[in-house]
C-alpha positions in Angstrom: 115.5 123.8 108.1 112.4 122.4 106.4 111.9 123.3 102.8 109.2 125.7 101.9 106.0 124.2 100.4 103.3 125.8 98.4 100.7 125.8 101.2 100.4 129.0 103.1 99.8 129.2 106.8 97.8 131.9 108.6 98.8 133.0 112.2 98.9 135.9 114.6 102.1 137.5 116.0 101.6 140.3 118.5 98.1 140.7 117.5 99.0 141.2 113.8 97.8 138.6 111.3 100.2 137.3 108.7 100.5 134.5 106.1 103.7 132.7 105.5 104.7 129.4 103.7 104.4 126.2 105.6 107.8 125.3 107.2 108.5 128.8 108.2 109.9 129.3 111.7 108.3 131.7 114.2 111.5 133.7 114.1 111.4 134.1 110.3 107.7 134.9 110.4 108.2 137.6 113.1 111.0 139.2 111.0 108.6 139.7 108.1 106.7 142.0 110.5 109.7 143.9 111.5 109.9 142.1 114.9 113.5 141.0 115.9 113.4 138.3 118.5 116.6 138.0 120.4 118.8 135.0 119.8 122.2 133.7 120.6 122.8 130.1 119.4 120.9 130.8 116.1 123.0 131.3 112.9 121.2 131.5 109.5 123.8 129.4 107.7 124.0 126.6 110.3 121.5 124.0 111.4 119.0 124.8 114.1 119.9 123.9 117.7 117.5 125.8 119.9 119.9 125.4 122.8 120.2 128.8 124.3 116.5 129.5 124.7 117.1 133.3 124.5 114.5 133.4 121.6 111.7 132.0 123.7 108.1 133.2 122.8 104.7 132.5 124.3 102.3 130.4 122.0 98.7 130.3 123.1 97.5 127.0 124.9 101.1 125.5 124.8 101.7 125.9 128.6 105.5 126.5 128.1 107.7 128.9 126.1 108.9 127.8 122.7 112.2 128.5 120.9 111.3 130.8 118.0 114.3 129.9 116.0 113.4 126.1 115.7 109.6 126.1 116.1 107.7 126.1 112.9 104.4 127.9 112.5 101.0 126.1 112.2 97.6 127.2 111.1 95.9 129.5 113.6 98.9 129.9 115.8 98.8 132.9 118.1 102.2 134.0 119.2 103.2 136.7 121.8 106.9 137.8 121.4 106.9 140.5 124.0 105.4 140.8 127.4 106.8 141.5 131.0 106.8 137.8 131.7 108.6 136.9 128.5 111.2 139.8 128.9 111.8 138.6 132.4 112.3 135.0 131.4 114.8 136.0 128.7 116.6 138.3 131.1 116.9 135.4 133.6 118.4 133.2 131.0 121.0 135.9 130.1 121.7 136.7 133.7 122.5 133.1 134.4 124.9 133.1 131.4 126.6 136.2 132.7 126.8 134.9 136.2 128.8 131.9 135.0 131.0 134.2 132.7 134.4 135.8 133.5 134.0 139.4 134.6 136.7 140.9 132.2 134.7 142.6 129.6 137.0 145.7 129.5 140.1 143.6 128.7 138.2 141.0 126.6 139.2 140.6 122.9 135.4 140.8 122.0 134.6 143.9 124.1 132.1 146.0 122.2 131.6 143.2 119.6 130.3 140.5 122.0 126.8 139.2 121.4 126.4 138.2 125.1 127.4 141.7 126.1 124.9 143.2 123.7 122.2 140.9 124.9 122.8 141.8 128.4 122.7 145.5 127.7 119.5 145.3 125.6 117.7 143.1 128.2 118.7 145.4 131.1 121.0 143.1 132.9 122.7 145.4 135.4 123.7 143.1 138.3 125.0 139.6 139.0 122.4 138.0 141.2 123.7 134.5 141.5 127.0 134.4 143.3 128.7 131.0 143.7 131.0 128.5 142.0 131.8 129.4 138.4 133.2 127.1 135.8 136.9 127.0 135.5 138.9 125.7 132.5 142.5 126.2 131.4 143.1 128.4 128.3 144.3 126.3 125.3 147.2 128.3 123.6 148.8 125.2 122.0 147.8 126.2 118.5 149.7 128.7 116.3 146.4 130.1 115.2 143.4 129.5 117.5 143.1 130.1 121.2 140.3 128.3 123.0 139.0 129.9 126.3 136.2 127.5 127.6 135.4 129.8 130.4 133.9 132.2 128.0 131.9 129.5 126.2 128.1 129.8 126.4 127.5 126.3 124.8 125.6 127.8 121.9 127.1 125.1 119.6 127.9 127.4 116.7 131.5 126.4 116.6 130.6 122.7 116.7 128.2 123.2 113.8 130.3 125.3 111.6 133.3 122.8 112.0 131.1 119.9 111.0 128.6 121.4 108.6 130.6 124.1 106.7 134.2 122.8 107.1 133.4 119.0 107.4 136.3 118.6 109.9 134.2 117.6 113.0 136.9 118.6 115.3 134.7 120.0 118.0 132.0 118.5 120.2 130.5 118.9 123.6 132.0 116.9 126.5 130.8 116.2 130.0 127.5 117.0 131.5 125.7 119.7 133.3 128.0 122.2 135.0 131.1 120.6 133.7 130.1 120.6 130.0 132.8 121.9 127.7 133.5 122.2 124.0 136.7 120.9 122.6 138.4 118.4 120.3 138.0 114.7 120.8 139.2 113.5 124.3 139.8 117.1 125.0 143.3 117.0 123.6 145.0 120.3 122.8 143.9 122.0 119.6 147.5 121.6 118.3 147.2 117.7 118.8 143.7 117.6 117.2 142.5 117.4 113.6 141.9 121.1 113.6 142.8 122.7 110.3 143.3 126.2 111.9 140.9 127.8 109.5 139.4 130.0 112.3 135.8 129.7 111.3 135.0 128.8 114.9 136.3 132.3 115.8 134.0 133.9 113.3 130.8 132.3 114.5 131.6 132.4 118.2 129.3 135.0 119.9 131.8 135.6 122.7 135.6 135.2 123.0 135.7 131.4 123.6 137.6 131.2 120.4 140.0 134.0 119.2 143.1 134.2 117.1 146.6 133.9 118.5 147.7 137.5 118.8 150.7 138.7 116.9 150.5 142.5 117.4 152.9 142.6 120.4 155.8 141.2 118.5 155.1 143.7 115.6 155.0 146.7 118.0 158.4 145.5 119.5 159.9 145.1 116.0 158.7 148.5 114.8 160.3 150.1 118.0 163.7 148.3 117.3 165.9 150.6 115.3 168.2 147.6 114.5 165.5 145.9 112.5 164.3 146.7 108.9 160.5 146.0 109.3 158.6 145.3 106.1 154.9 144.4 105.7 152.8 142.9 102.9 149.0 143.0 102.7 146.8 140.3 101.1 144.3 141.1 98.4 141.2 140.6 100.5 142.3 143.0 103.2 141.6 146.0 101.0 138.1 144.8 100.5 137.2 144.4 104.2 139.4 146.6 106.4 137.1 149.7 105.8 134.4 147.9 107.8 136.4 148.3 110.9 136.3 152.2 110.6 132.5 152.5 109.7 132.9 152.4 105.8 130.2 150.5 104.0 131.0 146.8 103.2 132.6 146.5 99.8 134.5 149.7 99.9 137.9 149.3 98.3 140.5 150.7 100.5 143.8 149.9 98.8 145.4 153.3 99.0 144.2 154.0 102.6 145.5 150.7 103.7 149.0 151.3 102.3 149.0 154.8 103.9 147.9 153.4 107.3 150.7 150.8 107.2 153.3 153.4 106.4 152.2 155.7 109.3 152.5 152.8 111.6 156.2 153.0 110.9 157.0 150.1 108.4 160.1 150.7 106.5 158.7 149.1 103.4 155.0 148.4 102.4 154.5 145.6 99.9 151.6 144.2 98.1 150.9 140.4 98.4 149.2 140.8 95.0 152.7 140.8 93.6 153.1 137.4 95.2 149.8 136.4 93.6 151.1 137.3 90.2 154.3 135.4 90.9 152.2 132.4 92.0 150.2 132.6 88.8 153.4 132.5 86.7 154.8 129.5 88.5 151.5 127.7 88.8 150.6 128.1 85.1 154.0 126.8 84.1 153.4 123.8 86.5 150.0 123.3 85.0 151.1 123.2 81.5 153.7 120.6 82.3 151.1 118.5 84.1 148.9 118.7 81.0 151.7 116.9 79.2 153.0 114.6 81.9 150.6 114.5 84.8 149.5 113.9 87.5 146.1 115.4 87.0 144.1 116.9 88.4 146.4 119.7 89.8 145.0 121.2 93.0 145.8 124.7 94.1 147.6 125.0 97.4 147.6 128.7 98.4 144.9 128.2 101.1 146.8 126.9 104.3 143.6 125.7 106.0 143.0 123.5 102.9 146.6 122.3 102.9 146.1 121.3 106.5 143.1 119.4 105.6 144.8 117.7 102.7 147.6 116.4 104.8 145.3 115.1 107.5 142.4 113.7 105.6 143.4 113.1 102.0 147.2 112.3 102.1 146.8 110.1 98.9 146.1 113.3 96.9 149.2 115.3 98.0 151.0 114.4 94.8 148.1 116.3 93.0 148.7 119.5 95.0 150.6 122.3 93.3 154.0 122.6 94.8 153.8 126.4 94.6 154.1 128.4 97.9 151.2 130.7 98.7 151.6 134.4 97.6 152.5 135.3 101.2 155.3 132.9 101.4 156.6 133.8 98.0 156.8 137.5 98.8 158.4 136.6 102.1 161.0 134.5 100.3 161.8 137.3 97.9 162.0 139.8 100.7 164.7 137.9 102.5 166.7 137.0 99.3 166.4 139.3 96.3 165.3 142.4 98.3 167.7 141.9 101.1 170.6 141.6 98.5 169.4 144.7 96.7 169.3 146.7 99.9 172.5 145.1 101.3 170.7 144.0 104.5 171.4 140.8 106.4 168.1 138.8 106.1 168.3 138.2 110.0 167.9 142.0 110.4 164.7 142.0 108.3 161.5 141.5 110.2 158.8 140.4 107.7 155.2 141.0 108.6 152.1 139.7 106.6 148.6 141.1 107.0 146.3 138.2 106.2 142.5 137.5 106.3 143.3 133.9 107.5 144.4 132.8 111.0 145.9 129.6 109.3 148.5 131.9 107.8 149.9 132.1 111.4 150.5 128.4 111.2 151.8 128.5 107.7 154.4 131.0 108.7 155.7 128.5 111.4 156.0 125.5 109.0 159.6 124.4 108.9 159.4 124.3 105.0 159.0 128.1 105.0 162.4 129.0 106.3 165.8 129.9 104.9 168.4 127.1 105.0 169.8 128.5 108.3 166.4 128.3 109.9 165.6 132.0 109.5 161.7 132.1 109.1 160.5 133.8 105.8 157.6 135.4 107.7 158.3 136.7 111.2 154.8 137.6 112.2 151.3 137.4 110.8 148.5 139.9 111.6 144.8 139.3 110.9 142.7 142.1 109.4 141.1 142.5 112.9 144.5 142.9 114.5 145.6 145.5 111.9 142.4 147.5 112.5 143.1 147.5 116.2 146.7 148.7 115.7 145.6 151.5 113.4 143.0 152.6 116.0 145.5 152.2 118.9 148.0 154.5 117.0 145.3 157.2 116.6 145.2 157.1 112.8 142.0 158.5 111.2 141.7 155.8 108.6 138.8 157.2 106.7 140.5 160.6 106.3 143.8 159.2 105.0 144.9 160.2 101.5 145.7 157.3 99.3 149.2 156.1 99.1 151.2 153.6 96.9 153.0 150.4 97.7 156.7 150.3 97.6 158.9 148.9 94.8 159.8 146.3 93.8 156.9 144.3 95.2 154.3 147.0 94.9 153.3 146.5 91.3 150.5 144.0 90.8 147.9 143.1 88.2 144.1 142.8 88.6 144.6 139.1 88.5 146.4 139.3 91.8 143.5 141.2 93.3 140.9 138.6 92.5 143.0 136.0 94.4 141.1 137.1 97.5 137.8 135.6 96.4 136.6 132.2 95.4 137.4 131.4 91.8 140.0 134.2 91.6 142.9 131.8 91.5 141.3 129.8 88.8 140.4 132.9 86.8 143.8 134.4 87.2 145.5 131.0 86.1 143.2 130.8 83.1 144.2 134.3 82.0 147.7 133.2 81.9 147.4 129.6 80.7 145.3 130.7 77.8 148.0 132.7 76.3 150.8 130.3 77.2 148.9 127.4 75.5 147.8 129.3 72.3 150.8 131.7 72.1 148.3 134.5 71.3 146.8 137.3 73.4 143.8 136.1 75.4 140.5 136.7 73.6 138.9 137.5 77.0 140.1 138.2 80.6 137.0 137.5 82.7 136.1 133.8 83.3 132.9 134.5 85.1 131.9 130.8 84.9 134.5 129.9 87.6 133.3 132.4 90.2 131.7 129.9 92.6 129.9 132.2 95.0 127.5 129.2 95.6 130.3 127.1 97.2 130.9 124.7 94.4 131.2 124.9 90.6 132.2 122.4 88.0 132.6 123.6 84.4 134.4 123.1 81.2 136.6 126.0 79.9 138.0 126.0 76.3 141.8 126.8 76.1 143.1 126.6 72.6 142.5 123.0 71.6 142.0 121.8 75.2 138.6 121.5 76.8 139.7 122.0 80.5 137.4 120.4 83.1 137.7 122.6 86.3 136.2 122.6 89.7 136.1 125.5 92.2 135.1 124.8 95.8 135.0 127.1 98.9 134.3 125.6 102.3 135.9 122.2 103.0 132.6 120.4 102.9 132.2 121.4 99.3 135.9 120.4 98.6 135.2 116.9 100.0 132.5 116.3 97.4 135.0 117.1 94.6 137.8 115.0 96.1 135.7 112.0 96.7 134.7 112.0 93.0 138.4 112.1 92.2 139.3 109.2 94.3 136.2 107.1 93.2 137.2 107.8 89.6 133.8 109.5 88.9 135.2 112.7 87.5 138.4 113.6 85.7 139.3 117.2 86.3 142.3 119.0 85.0 142.5 121.6 87.7 140.8 122.1 91.0 140.7 125.3 93.2 140.1 124.8 96.9 139.6 127.6 99.4 139.1 126.5 103.0 136.8 129.4 104.0 133.4 130.2 102.7 133.6 132.8 99.8 137.4 132.3 99.8 139.8 134.7 101.6 137.1 137.4 101.8 135.4 135.1 104.4 138.7 134.3 106.2 138.9 133.4 109.9 140.7 136.8 110.6 138.3 139.1 108.7 136.3 141.9 110.6 133.4 140.9 112.6 130.5 142.1 110.4 128.5 145.3 110.9 125.2 145.4 112.7 122.6 143.4 110.8 125.0 141.0 109.2 126.5 137.7 110.0 130.0 136.5 109.4 129.0 134.0 106.7 126.3 136.3 105.2 126.3 135.8 101.4 125.4 139.5 101.0 128.6 140.5 102.9 130.8 138.1 101.1 129.3 139.2 97.8 130.1 143.0 98.6 133.6 142.1 99.4 134.1 140.1 96.3 132.6 142.9 94.2 135.2 145.3 95.7 138.0 143.1 94.4 136.4 142.7 91.0 136.0 146.5 90.7 139.8 147.0 91.5 140.6 144.4 88.9 138.5 145.8 86.1 139.7 149.4 86.9 143.4 148.4 86.3 145.2 148.6 83.0 147.5 145.7 84.1 145.2 142.7 84.4 147.4 139.7 83.5 150.1 138.4 85.8 152.6 137.7 83.0 152.4 141.3 81.9 153.6 142.5 85.2 156.9 144.4 84.4 158.2 144.0 88.0 157.7 140.3 87.7 159.6 140.3 84.5 162.5 142.1 86.1 162.6 139.7 89.0 163.0 136.8 86.6 165.5 138.6 84.4 167.7 139.7 87.4 167.2 136.9 90.0 165.1 133.9 89.2 166.0 133.1 85.7 162.8 131.6 84.3 159.6 130.1 85.5 160.2 126.6 86.9 164.0 127.1 87.1 166.1 125.6 89.8 166.2 129.0 91.6 162.4 129.4 91.3 161.9 125.9 92.7 164.2 126.6 95.6 162.4 129.8 96.7 158.9 129.6 95.3 157.9 125.9 95.7 157.6 123.6 98.7 156.3 120.2 99.5 153.6 118.5 101.8 153.6 115.5 104.0 150.8 113.2 105.4 150.0 114.2 109.0 147.6 111.5 110.0 146.9 107.9 108.8 144.3 107.5 106.2 141.9 105.6 108.4 141.3 108.6 110.7 139.0 110.2 108.1 
């Protein structure tokens, strides 16, 4: 999109005169007058494509309709956004899309939240007028995280652009021509065989159900109905900041207690908090960081984001030695559930069904990694649900979420500090680590708990933070494109960081590929939406008395009774892992 200049342009839209800065698009100018032009391929955080033509408008003397999303205004322009002819043209476009679309709205994953469905309703599409051959493509279910259904693709190109522009992976592109055009990985290989990092941002921006998450609810329902299984669940920090949106609550409403109550009513035998795992991660990660300050290698790069780990293994394998060996909070909790918890309850780990509710579809892939299993092959995490899937399960069960009284998590993994809560937003892992590291380095209580300078809401932040006698150079990146900027500096020797936090998704986990589709008027990557979710986590943190991971009494008890000490052999066996190159370096 063109940068705004100082010059103002005068034009007329629907007989109303308006002045806007040069470089403004017709769509943006119309919105200043309260006119919403329908759109499909347009997304405010992606480049302009103008491919769907749903946003066409009539510009005087042009002789053809113009795409409002990609056409810039000019002096004296006269625009008509609404007339019988324009409405009919738009409806014809949407009708053609619908006629080449599967007729399974009632059973579709996006029923009620589908942009094509909403367009058809608003434009009065009430019949299919063009019968004939319809495109047919097989459904790609090869991935643990992402399902690709090309029959539902409307070729808007959003998935292609988010994968390239926000995530920097460039896994998706359009193949073929005309009727046979299809979006997929290079050479149309399966998603599992491609360079896909399974972050799920293609799911978030897709206006239909051409991309959806691999469903896990059926396995969870079966486990809950099996009296031979002890079914436990853990919920990630960012879930409590977003789940309320699925039940009509304003974005940014903290729902910790209601979430725990809903999970208990679904029938789980124990409801744990992934924040406990976040505290445990901080203890191990801080210990690891202090060792690296003395012995290297530096920088240390966080590894709790599975989409980022996938990217690291495929595109930057030479930096694997710099990645923290700590498992993610999810996998740490799962490991403790099937060892310490199983022993304390005298339950065979094979009879424990461990469920994780995560904001991230890549967690489904993480749960299937062979490294995250007991020595006998028993998986640490048996099923992963996205926030969207949990919302559906609660509605399916008939639970009035908004009316639920607050409930607490279960011991021993229900006690967590505020540092664990802020793991769910970008900069949170860094801030929580600094809270612990500052005391471990100085041996004195931290003189502050809030390191606002590392809260990288803008996507990338590089700062110095003083810890004792050390001046720590840190970088915080969310969205893989931002991470690449930092990593390339490291490889080129242009920057010498001590620690780098990388989150694969924009905004961190609050913008994960499994979070709720946004309420009316907001887009998935909307900075306002992400900010509201982040603020919810910071409010939860600031409202707690316990705000430092190393002060968590449940963590202290776990080390005293089971793990021994941070960095011990037992801790390394259960709480640490390793990563391996997945593609040759030249593929980048």
